[in-house]
C-alpha positions, 0 to 999 in steps of 0.5 A: 776150353769149351765153355759148357751149358745148359737149356731147357724147354718145357711144351704142353705137347707130349713128348711123340708130339714134339718129337714129330714137330723137331723132325718134320721138314716142314718146320725144319724149313719155317726154322732155318726162315726164322733164323735169317737163313739167306740159304738153307737145307734139310733133310730126314733120313733113317740109321736103323732106328735112329732118325737123322736131321740135318741141315746146312743154312748160309747165315748172316754174320753182322749177327756175330761179334765183329772179330768172329764177322772178320775172319768168317766174312759176310756170310758163314754156312753153319751144318747141323746134324741132330741123330734122334733115338727111338722112343724109350718106353716112357716116351721120352727121346734122347738125341746127340746135336753137332753144329759146325761153322764150315771152315770154322774152327767152331763147334757145339755139341750137345746131349738131349732128353725130350721127357714126359713131364705132365700132361707135356714134355720137357727138353735139356740140352746140355753141350759145349761151345768149342773156338778152337782158336790159340788163346782167344778161343776162350774169349770168343766163345764168351761173346758167342755163346748168347747169341747161339743161345738165343738162336736155341731160344728161338728155335725151341719157341717155334717148336712150341707154336708148332707143337701146339696145334698137334 
């Protein structure tokens, strides 16, 4: 059974400015570098009126729970796809995120809304972490989720820094 999570980040910048940062290739590179990625690639493409942000990061597994690190080896490739819908009339945007660890039974999926909030905006993300390992999956999810949420918070803090200058 996947482990659910919910995260919320407030920004002083309006949704259009925050979204512009989140799909900026320079921000995506900075995000990967801040996360400690050993190697990374990023791309922003259009699929009709949907912006697709794709990234791949090779990360050291020494930050993962020991059981996961033993299973994955010294590094893991994290592949992430985020699909941003066009802005609604109020300026809000919706996205769907899928994050998977290559060659591992681990997937994080989330839906998010970037909405106006006074002069700024609020980004709400609701999702679930799914580790498909019989008997141990839930235990691994509960052990890994805090680290993944810390990564989300770190990336949100970087986006806050970038959007404050927008």
